[in-house]
C-alpha positions in Angstrom: 3.3 -181.8 1.4 0.5 -183.4 -0.6 2.3 -185.1 -3.5 -1.0 -185.9 -5.2 -1.6 -182.2 -5.8 1.2 -182.2 -8.4 -0.1 -183.5 -11.6 2.4 -184.6 -14.4 1.5 -181.4 -16.3 2.0 -179.2 -13.2 5.3 -180.9 -12.6 6.5 -180.4 -16.2 5.5 -176.7 -16.0 7.1 -176.2 -12.7 10.3 -178.0 -13.8 10.5 -175.9 -17.0 10.2 -172.6 -15.1 12.6 -173.7 -12.4 15.0 -175.0 -14.9 14.9 -171.6 -16.6 15.6 -169.9 -13.3 18.4 -172.3 -12.3 20.0 -172.0 -15.8 20.0 -168.2 -15.6 21.7 -168.3 -12.2 24.2 -170.9 -13.5 25.1 -168.6 -16.4 25.5 -165.8 -14.0 27.9 -167.8 -11.8 30.0 -168.6 -14.9 30.1 -165.0 -16.0 31.0 -163.9 -12.5 33.8 -166.4 -12.2 35.3 -165.1 -15.4 35.8 -161.7 -13.8 39.0 -160.7 -12.0 37.6 -159.2 -8.8 41.0 -158.3 -7.3 41.8 -155.7 -10.0 38.3 -154.4 -10.5 36.7 -151.4 -8.9 32.9 -151.0 -8.9 31.5 -148.0 -10.6 30.8 -145.0 -8.5 27.1 -145.0 -7.7 25.8 -141.9 -5.9 23.2 -143.0 -3.4 21.6 -140.8 -0.8 23.3 -141.7 2.5 20.1 -141.3 4.6 18.2 -143.5 2.2 21.0 -146.1 2.2 21.1 -146.2 6.0 17.3 -146.7 6.1 17.4 -149.6 3.7 20.4 -151.2 5.3 18.8 -150.8 8.7 15.6 -152.5 7.5 17.6 -155.3 6.0 19.4 -155.8 9.3 16.0 -156.0 11.0 14.9 -158.6 8.5 17.9 -160.7 9.3 16.6 -161.0 12.8 13.4 -162.6 11.5 13.3 -166.4 11.1 11.3 -166.1 7.9 10.9 -164.4 4.5 10.4 -160.8 3.9 11.1 -157.9 1.5 12.7 -154.5 1.9 11.7 -152.1 -0.9 13.1 -148.6 -1.4 11.3 -145.8 -3.3 14.5 -145.6 -5.4 13.6 -148.9 -7.0 10.6 -147.4 -8.8 11.9 -143.8 -9.3 12.5 -144.6 -13.0 9.0 -145.7 -13.9 5.4 -144.4 -13.8 4.0 -144.9 -10.3 0.3 -145.2 -11.4 -0.7 -147.7 -8.6 0.9 -149.7 -5.8 1.5 -152.6 -8.1 4.4 -150.5 -9.5 6.0 -150.5 -6.1 6.0 -154.3 -5.8 7.7 -155.1 -9.2 10.3 -157.8 -9.1 9.5 -158.8 -5.6 9.4 -162.5 -4.7 6.3 -163.8 -2.9 4.1 -160.7 -3.6 1.2 -160.8 -6.1 0.2 -157.3 -7.1 -2.0 -156.8 -10.1 -3.7 -153.7 -11.4 -7.3 -153.6 -12.7 -6.7 -150.2 -14.3 -7.4 -148.2 -11.1 -5.8 -147.8 -7.7 -7.6 -150.7 -6.1 -5.1 -153.4 -7.0 -5.4 -157.0 -6.1 -2.6 -157.6 -3.6 -1.9 -161.1 -2.1 0.9 -162.8 -0.3 0.8 -166.6 -0.1 -2.8 -166.7 -1.3 -4.2 -164.2 1.2 -7.4 -162.6 0.1 -7.5 -164.8 -3.0 -11.3 -164.5 -3.2 -11.1 -160.7 -3.2 -12.0 -158.6 -6.3 -9.8 -155.7 -7.3 -11.2 -152.2 -6.5 -12.4 -153.3 -3.1 -10.9 -153.2 0.4 -8.0 -155.6 0.7 -8.0 -158.8 2.8 -5.4 -161.1 4.3 -2.5 -158.6 4.9 -2.1 -156.3 7.9 -1.0 -152.9 6.7 0.7 -150.2 8.8 1.7 -146.6 8.0 4.9 -145.5 9.7 4.4 -148.4 12.2 0.9 -147.3 13.1 -2.1 -149.6 12.5 -4.0 -148.9 9.2 -5.9 -152.1 8.4 -9.3 -152.2 10.1 -11.9 -154.9 10.8 -13.4 -154.2 7.4 -10.1 -154.7 5.5 -7.5 -152.3 4.0 -8.8 -149.3 2.0 -6.4 -148.2 -0.7 -7.1 -144.5 -1.4 -4.5 -143.2 1.1 -1.7 -145.5 -0.2 -0.4 -143.0 -2.8 2.8 -144.4 -4.3 4.5 -141.0 -4.3 4.2 -140.8 -0.5 6.4 -143.9 0.0 10.0 -143.8 1.2 10.5 -147.5 2.1 8.3 -150.6 2.4 8.9 -153.4 4.8 7.2 -156.7 4.1 7.1 -159.6 6.5 5.6 -162.5 4.6 3.2 -164.9 6.2 3.1 -165.4 10.0 6.5 -163.6 10.2 4.3 -160.5 10.5 3.5 -161.6 14.0 6.5 -159.5 15.1 4.3 -156.5 14.3 1.1 -158.0 15.7 -0.1 -159.2 12.3 -2.5 -162.2 12.5 -3.1 -162.7 8.8 -2.0 -165.5 6.5 -0.3 -162.9 4.2 1.7 -161.2 6.9 2.3 -157.4 7.2 3.3 -154.5 5.1 4.6 -151.2 6.6 4.7 -148.1 4.4 7.1 -145.4 5.6 6.7 -141.8 4.6 9.6 -139.4 3.9 10.5 -137.0 6.7 12.2 -133.6 6.6 15.5 -135.2 7.7 16.2 -136.8 4.3 14.2 -134.9 1.7 14.7 -131.9 -0.6 13.6 -128.4 0.5 11.6 -128.3 -2.7 10.8 -131.1 -5.2 8.7 -130.8 -8.3 7.7 -134.0 -10.1 5.4 -134.7 -13.1 4.5 -137.8 -15.0 2.6 -138.0 -18.2 1.7 -140.9 -20.5 -0.7 -142.7 -22.7 -4.5 -142.5 -22.4 -4.5 -139.1 -20.7 -2.3 -140.1 -17.8 -0.9 -137.3 -15.7 0.4 -137.2 -12.1 2.0 -134.3 -10.4 3.7 -133.8 -7.0 5.1 -130.8 -5.2 6.8 -131.6 -1.9 9.0 -129.8 0.6 10.9 -130.9 3.7 13.8 -129.8 5.9 15.1 -129.9 9.4 15.2 -126.6 11.4 16.9 -127.2 14.7 15.0 -129.8 16.7 12.0 -129.7 14.3 11.6 -131.2 10.9 8.7 -131.3 8.5 7.6 -132.9 5.2 4.6 -132.0 3.1 3.5 -133.4 -0.3 0.7 -132.4 -2.6 -0.4 -134.7 -5.4 -2.9 -134.8 -8.2 -3.5 -137.4 -10.9 -5.9 -138.0 -13.8 -6.2 -140.6 -16.5 -8.7 -141.7 -19.1 -8.0 -145.3 -18.6 -7.4 -148.2 -20.9 -11.0 -149.6 -21.0 -13.9 -147.4 -21.9 -15.6 -145.9 -18.8 -12.4 -146.2 -16.7 -11.3 -142.7 -16.1 -10.1 -141.7 -12.6 -9.2 -138.6 -10.7 -7.5 -138.0 -7.4 -5.9 -135.3 -5.2 -4.4 -135.4 -1.8 -1.9 -134.2 0.8 0.5 -136.0 3.1 2.4 -134.2 5.8 4.4 -134.9 9.0 6.2 -132.8 11.5 8.7 -134.2 14.0 10.2 -132.8 17.2 13.3 -134.0 19.0 12.2 -133.4 22.6 15.6 -134.5 24.0 18.4 -136.7 22.8 16.4 -139.8 23.8 12.9 -138.8 22.9 11.2 -137.7 19.7 7.6 -137.4 18.6 6.0 -137.0 15.1 2.5 -136.1 13.9 1.2 -137.4 10.6 -1.6 -136.3 8.2 -2.9 -138.0 5.1 -6.0 -136.7 3.2 -7.1 -137.8 -0.3 -10.1 -137.6 -2.6 -10.5 -140.2 -5.3 -13.1 -141.2 -7.9 -12.8 -143.8 -10.6 -15.3 -145.3 -13.1 -15.8 -149.0 -13.0 -16.0 -150.5 -16.5 -16.8 -154.1 -15.4 -15.2 -157.4 -16.0 -14.9 -159.2 -19.3 -14.7 -162.7 -20.7 -11.4 -164.0 -22.2 -13.0 -163.9 -25.7 -13.9 -160.2 -25.2 -10.4 -159.4 -24.1 -9.0 -161.1 -27.2 -11.4 -159.3 -29.4 -11.4 -155.8 -27.8 -9.9 -155.4 -24.4 -10.8 -151.7 -24.3 -14.5 -152.3 -24.2 -16.6 -151.8 -21.1 -19.7 -153.7 -19.9 -22.6 -151.8 -21.6 -24.7 -151.9 -18.4 -21.8 -150.3 -16.4 -21.7 -147.5 -18.9 -25.5 -147.1 -18.9 -25.6 -147.0 -15.1 -22.5 -144.7 -15.0 -20.9 -147.1 -12.4 -18.2 -145.4 -10.4 -16.6 -145.4 -6.9 -16.4 -141.9 -5.3 -14.3 -141.7 -2.1 -14.9 -138.0 -1.3 -12.3 -137.5 1.3 -10.4 -140.0 3.5 -8.5 -138.6 6.5 -5.8 -140.2 8.6 -4.3 -138.4 11.6 -1.7 -140.0 13.8 1.1 -139.5 16.4 4.1 -141.7 17.2 6.6 -141.2 20.0 10.0 -143.0 20.3 11.9 -143.1 23.6 15.2 -144.6 24.6 15.2 -145.2 28.3 18.3 -144.9 30.6 18.6 -148.7 30.6 19.0 -148.6 26.8 15.6 -150.2 26.3 13.3 -148.7 23.7 9.7 -147.7 24.0 7.5 -146.7 21.1 3.8 -145.9 21.2 1.2 -144.1 19.0 -2.4 -143.3 18.3 -4.2 -142.9 14.9 -7.7 -141.8 13.7 -9.0 -142.8 10.3 -12.1 -141.5 8.6 -12.9 -143.0 5.2 -16.4 -142.4 3.7 -17.4 -144.2 0.4 -20.4 -143.4 -1.8 -20.4 -146.5 -4.0 -22.4 -146.0 -7.2 -22.2 -149.5 -8.7 -25.0 -151.6 -10.1 -28.7 -151.0 -9.4 -28.0 -149.8 -5.9 -25.8 -147.2 -4.2 -24.2 -147.6 -0.8 -23.3 -144.8 1.5 -20.7 -146.0 4.0 -19.0 -143.8 6.6 -16.2 -145.6 8.4 -14.3 -144.2 11.5 -11.5 -146.2 13.1 -9.4 -145.4 16.1 -6.1 -147.3 16.5 -3.3 -147.5 19.0 -0.1 -149.4 19.4 2.8 -149.7 21.9 6.1 -151.6 21.6 8.7 -152.2 24.3 12.1 -153.6 23.3 14.7 -154.8 25.8 17.7 -157.0 25.9 18.9 -159.1 28.8 20.7 -162.4 29.5 18.9 -165.7 30.0 21.1 -168.6 31.3 24.1 -166.6 30.1 22.7 -166.2 26.6 21.7 -162.9 24.9 18.0 -162.6 24.9 16.3 -159.9 22.7 12.6 -159.2 23.6 9.7 -157.3 22.2 6.4 -156.8 24.0 3.7 -155.1 22.0 0.1 -154.2 21.8 -2.0 -153.0 18.9 -5.7 -152.3 18.5 -8.1 -151.0 15.8 -11.8 -150.4 16.4 -14.7 -149.2 14.3 -16.2 -146.3 16.1 -20.0 -146.5 16.6 -20.7 -144.3 13.6 -23.6 -143.8 11.3 -25.7 -146.4 9.5 -24.9 -147.7 6.1 -27.7 -146.6 3.7 -28.6 -148.4 0.6 -30.7 -146.8 -2.2 -32.0 -147.6 -5.6 -30.0 -146.0 -8.5 -32.7 -146.7 -11.0 -36.5 -147.2 -11.0 -37.4 -150.7 -9.9 -41.0 -151.8 -9.9 -43.1 -149.1 -8.3 -40.2 -147.5 -6.6 -38.3 -144.6 -8.2 -34.5 -144.0 -8.2 -33.4 -142.7 -4.8 -35.7 -144.9 -2.8 -34.0 -146.2 0.3 -34.0 -150.0 0.5 -32.1 -150.9 3.7 -30.2 -149.6 6.6 -27.6 -151.8 8.3 -24.5 -151.4 10.5 -21.0 -152.7 10.7 -19.0 -152.9 13.9 -15.7 -154.6 14.9 -12.3 -154.5 16.4 -9.0 -156.2 16.7 -6.9 -156.2 19.9 -3.6 -158.0 19.9 -1.0 -158.5 22.7 2.1 -160.0 21.3 5.6 -161.0 22.6 8.7 -162.0 20.7 11.9 -163.4 22.0 15.2 -164.1 20.1 17.6 -166.3 22.1 21.2 -166.7 21.1 21.9 -170.4 21.6 25.3 -169.8 20.0 26.8 -166.7 18.4 25.4 -168.0 15.0 22.3 -169.9 16.0 19.2 -168.2 17.3 15.9 -169.5 18.6 12.9 -167.2 17.8 9.7 -167.7 19.8 6.6 -165.5 19.4 3.2 -165.6 21.0 0.1 -163.4 20.3 -3.1 -163.2 22.3 -5.8 -161.9 20.0 -9.4 -160.7 20.7 -11.5 -160.1 17.6 -15.0 -158.6 17.4 -17.3 -158.6 14.4 -20.9 -157.3 14.5 -23.6 -156.5 12.0 -27.4 -156.1 11.8 -30.1 -154.8 9.5 -31.9 -151.9 11.2 -34.5 -150.9 8.6 -37.1 -151.6 7.2 -37.2 -154.2 10.0 -34.8 -154.8 12.9 -33.0 -158.1 12.3 -31.2 -160.2 14.8 -27.7 -158.9 15.6 -24.8 -161.1 14.7 -22.2 -160.5 17.3 -19.0 -162.6 17.0 -16.3 -162.3 19.7 -13.3 -164.6 20.0 -10.1 -165.1 21.9 -7.3 -166.9 20.0 -3.7 -167.8 21.0 -1.2 -167.7 18.1 2.2 -169.3 18.8 5.3 -169.3 16.5 8.6 -171.0 16.9 11.6 -170.4 14.5 15.3 -170.9 14.2 17.9 -169.1 12.1 21.5 -169.9 11.5 24.1 -167.3 10.3 27.0 -168.7 8.3 30.4 -167.1 8.5 29.8 -165.9 4.9 27.0 -163.5 4.3 24.3 -166.2 4.2 21.5 -167.2 6.6 19.1 -170.2 6.8 15.8 -170.1 8.7 12.8 -172.2 9.5 9.6 -171.7 11.5 6.2 -173.1 12.3 3.4 -170.7 13.1 -0.4 -170.2 13.4 -2.4 -167.3 11.8 -6.0 -166.3 11.6 -8.4 -163.9 9.9 -11.8 -163.0 11.3 -14.4 -162.3 8.6 -15.1 -158.7 7.7 -18.3 -157.3 9.3 -19.7 -156.5 5.8 -19.3 -160.1 4.8 -21.8 -161.1 7.5 -24.4 -159.2 5.5 -23.3 -159.8 1.9 -22.7 -163.5 2.5 -26.1 -164.0 4.0 -28.7 -166.5 2.5 -31.6 -164.7 4.2 -33.6 -162.3 2.0 -36.6 -160.0 2.4 -39.7 -161.8 1.0 -42.1 -160.5 -1.5 -44.2 -157.6 -0.5 -41.3 -156.1 1.5 -41.4 -152.9 -0.5 -38.1 -151.7 -2.0 -36.2 -154.1 0.2 -37.7 -157.2 -1.5 -35.0 -159.6 -2.5 -32.3 -157.9 -0.5 -30.4 -159.6 2.4 -32.5 -159.2 5.5 -30.2 -160.4 8.3 -26.5 -161.2 8.9 -25.1 -164.7 9.2 -22.4 -166.3 11.3 -19.0 -166.9 9.7 -16.1 -168.8 11.3 -12.7 -167.3 11.7 -10.2 -168.5 9.1 -7.1 -170.2 10.6 -3.9 -171.7 9.3 -0.9 -173.7 10.5 2.2 -172.9 8.5 5.7 -174.5 8.1 8.4 -172.4 6.4 12.0 -173.0 5.5 14.4 -170.8 3.5 17.3 -168.5 3.5 18.9 -165.2 2.2 22.3 -163.7 1.8 25.0 -162.5 -0.6 26.9 -164.6 -2.9 29.0 -164.3 -6.1 25.7 -164.5 -8.0 24.3 -161.5 -6.0 21.8 -160.8 -3.3 19.4 -163.8 -3.0 16.5 -165.0 -1.0 14.4 -168.2 -1.2 11.6 -169.7 0.8 9.2 -172.7 0.8 6.0 -172.7 2.8 3.2 -175.0 3.5 -0.1 -173.8 5.1 -3.0 -176.0 6.2 -6.0 -173.6 6.2 -9.3 -174.2 7.9 -12.5 -172.2 7.3 -11.0 -170.3 4.4 -13.3 -167.5 3.2 -14.1 -168.3 -0.4 -17.1 -168.4 -2.7 -19.2 -171.2 -1.4 -22.6 -172.7 -2.3 -24.7 -172.1 0.8 -28.0 -173.1 -0.7 -28.3 -175.7 -3.5 -30.7 -175.8 -6.4 -33.4 -175.0 -7.2 -32.7 -171.7 -5.5 -28.9 -171.8 -5.5 -27.2 -169.2 -3.4 -23.4 -168.6 -3.7 -21.7 -166.1 -1.4 -18.6 -165.6 0.6 -18.5 -168.3 3.3 -16.3 -170.8 5.0 -14.9 -173.5 2.7 -13.7 -176.9 3.5 -10.0 -177.4 4.4 -7.5 -176.0 1.9 -3.8 -176.1 1.3 -1.6 -173.1 0.4 2.0 -173.9 -0.5 4.6 -172.2 -2.6 8.1 -171.3 -3.5 9.5 -167.8 -3.5 12.9 -166.9 -5.0 14.5 -163.6 -5.6 18.0 -162.7 -7.0 19.7 -159.4 -7.7 22.9 -159.7 -9.6 25.7 -157.6 -11.1 26.5 -159.3 -14.4 29.3 -156.9 -15.3 30.9 -153.8 -13.8 33.6 -151.3 -14.7 34.6 -148.1 -13.0 34.6 -146.2 -16.3 31.8 -147.7 -18.3 29.2 -148.6 -15.6 27.4 -151.8 -14.7 24.8 -154.3 -16.0 22.3 -155.4 -13.3 19.9 -158.3 -13.5 17.0 -158.6 -11.1 14.7 -161.7 -11.0 11.8 -162.9 -8.9 9.9 -166.2 -9.2 6.8 -167.1 -7.2 5.1 -170.5 -7.4 1.6 -170.6 -6.0 0.0 -174.0 -5.3 -3.4 -173.4 -3.6 -6.0 -176.2 -3.6 -8.7 -177.9 -1.7 -7.4 -180.6 0.6 -10.3 -183.0 0.0 -13.5 -181.2 -0.8 -16.7 -183.2 -1.2 -17.6 -181.3 -4.4 -14.2 -180.1 -5.8 -11.9 -182.8 -4.4 -8.3 -181.4 -4.8 -9.1 -178.7 -7.3 -7.0 -175.5 -7.5 -8.3 -172.4 -5.9 -9.1 -169.8 -8.5 -7.9 -166.2 -8.6 -4.1 -166.2 -8.8 -1.7 -167.8 -11.4 0.4 -170.7 -10.3 3.6 -169.3 -11.8 4.8 -165.7 -11.8 8.2 -164.7 -13.1 9.5 -161.1 -13.3 12.9 -159.9 -14.5 14.7 -156.7 -15.4 18.0 -156.3 -17.2 19.5 -152.8 -16.8 22.6 -151.0 -17.8 23.7 -148.0 -15.6 26.4 -145.5 -16.6 28.4 -143.7 -13.9 27.3 -140.3 -15.4 23.6 -141.2 -14.7 22.3 -142.6 -18.0 20.6 -145.9 -17.9 18.5 -148.3 -20.1 16.7 -151.5 -19.4 14.3 -154.1 -20.5 11.8 -156.0 -18.3 9.3 -158.8 -18.5 6.4 -160.3 -16.6 5.1 -163.8 -17.1 2.0 -165.3 -15.5 0.8 -168.9 -15.9 -2.7 -169.9 -16.7 -5.2 -169.9 -13.9 -8.7 -171.2 -13.3 -11.6 -168.7 -13.1 -13.7 -171.0 -10.8 -13.3 -173.5 -8.1 -14.7 -176.2 -10.3 -11.7 -175.6 -12.6 -14.0 -175.7 -15.6 -12.4 -172.8 -17.4 -8.8 -171.4 -17.4 -7.4 -168.1 -18.4 -4.5 -168.3 -20.8 -1.0 -167.7 -19.7 0.7 -164.5 -20.9 3.9 -162.6 -21.0 4.5 -158.9 -21.5 7.7 -156.9 -22.1 8.7 -153.4 -21.3 11.7 -151.0 -21.5 13.0 -148.0 -19.6 15.4 -145.2 -20.6 16.5 -142.2 -18.7 19.0 -140.0 -16.9 19.5 -139.6 -13.1 21.8 -136.7 -12.2 24.5 -138.1 -9.9 23.5 -135.8 -7.0 19.9 -136.6 -7.9 19.0 -132.9 -8.3 17.0 -133.8 -11.4 16.0 -136.9 -13.4 14.1 -137.7 -16.5 12.8 -141.1 -17.8 10.8 -142.9 -20.4 8.8 -146.1 -19.4 7.5 -148.3 -22.3 5.0 -150.9 -21.2 3.6 -153.9 -23.0 5.6 -153.1 -26.1 4.1 -156.1 -28.0 0.6 -154.9 -27.2 -0.3 -158.2 -25.7 -4.0 -158.8 -24.9 -4.2 -160.5 -21.5 -6.3 -160.8 -18.3 -4.6 -158.9 -15.5 -6.9 -160.0 -12.6 -9.4 -162.8 -12.0 -12.4 -162.5 -9.6 -13.1 -166.2 -8.7 -16.4 -167.9 -9.2 -18.0 -171.1 -7.9 -18.7 -173.1 -11.0 -18.7 -171.7 -14.5 -19.7 -175.0 -16.0 -17.0 -174.7 -18.7 -18.2 -171.4 -20.0 -16.0 -168.3 -20.6 -17.1 -166.1 -17.7 -16.9 -162.3 -17.3 -14.5 -162.5 -14.4 -11.4 -160.9 -15.8 -10.1 -157.3 -16.0 -7.8 -156.6 -19.0 -4.2 -155.5 -18.6 -3.3 -152.3 -20.3 -2.1 -152.4 -23.9 1.0 -150.7 -25.2 1.8 -147.4 -23.4 4.5 -144.8 -23.1 5.1 -142.8 -20.0 7.5 -140.0 -19.3 8.6 -138.4 -16.0 10.6 -135.4 -14.9 11.6 -134.3 -11.4 13.7 -131.5 -10.0 14.9 -131.1 -6.5 16.2 -128.0 -4.8 18.4 -128.8 -1.8 
């Protein structure tokens, strides 16, 4: 740990927030010790048995990982508006999820993808759908991640995602879809709210003999908080499973969705304080928007239990996701096609008389050799009218990972976890018109080891520690957009556009982590500290100095990512007749900085607040009525790597009220957000050096809003 990174002011702020957290847990412990547990019966809470078994199964799996993670059930967000994926990650330690007013949230774990802007493909986290690879060489698209299609979410933070073949600094996220085995035959759901928000779903699922099916149709519309920020979407998700025999089953998956959202542009802090609903005038004039006319994901997964009891799982997925980006003076037509596969073999045997649990896996995702990216002018520029083609270029790439994990029981309570991944990454790009550039073809082999230990106490508590290595190859598109080579004058409509790709190094990190999780009289808790030494981090870098300064995504000098992640779910009070009071908290401390940069010394990395605290206090009555209040605090954060300007810290409050019928046949809820109408910056897109000026790098968070929901299920 680099002690010099903690200034007195940082230490005071950290101490204040941690003191608040510790004080709250201390108060909880006093309240709990005042209760007489022997004579008390918890209130009857009607929970779907299938859902409970899924969540408990995932928690048991997490207990076999010597590192931090999250298990999230769709039930945790059933009482709020599910506008974006950020709503699914509320009150989750270690996960930064911020909305920019549309579905393209900024999602980061342990500083992964910190340089990324919202509304773009995500970086730094490996995402799977129902265990099948989804993230491609170009990042993680968001349009198929409809929140209403989520049953459970499994998050393995940091290099703990290596158990799924994840290579990234941020780890892995697996979204699971409902199946016909545990859903209603017919479900109708509708959400409505401020600023024209509406979202509807009709779904059906059931099991018929050895076959089960699930299908969901969704549609959503909203006017948006900012001017010029309306969005529209519609889609379908479906799966059908077949139990071939008692030991073998297979399932086919379909996701298809169309989205289009306007992009109002980023604002300065002053503009947000004056009028956060305003849009950048140029964005309105140009009618900037992001159509994604139809993304398709088709997949199959098969599970087998062999005679030996060993388990084999394998699958294949096809992903087609075109984008017609209408942003700025140029449009970009991109047509991605990915093909992915995975296989996982799990077996148990004895090693030197000790139980040894093993997983051997492989996963791959490749861009198919598809069409060329075409760039056109959206307006008249010089002698060239709107619609003139400026450049053609290509993106290619692939990730291929062979991974092995072993858990060895040194004693009944002490386990040694070792993991090893062999990764082959391929990134390729070239300009093909109006001239043929050189081809940048980056191919690498990397070996990623991990060693961990976990100790299970007799009580329901576990401690863990691990050391690991992670990597992230640059996206193929960044080889073009990070280039410092431009078409010279007299190159026609291509003049001033990037003319050739450049080489970027693969980002790597070595990480140490220590933490624990369990149950106590204070509730269900988890805590972790991590320290990552990162090399070649992909940040905004000055690649050409004055007088023709060029700043683009490139490899930075060494950086440090370290942080603390704490979560606590407590029952403050319970009574079999009058219900229970629940208190959920999550605190995340993000300390990301240059190790010793020649320009920025030990400056903070811009883009994510250092301190994030979330909490919800909720009362639940046995008859199904509930009411709660919630809050979200984010500390101040720099807008640039020079740390010349900081965004103010902020705190917003919300409230929920509703009724969930005990058998969950129907439910109704109200969700009040930002009830004080706080004006604040929800996301920051980092810059290089703003020279102390208030830059237009922020997207405003939504003002006061009221949302209502109603659902009815026919079983």
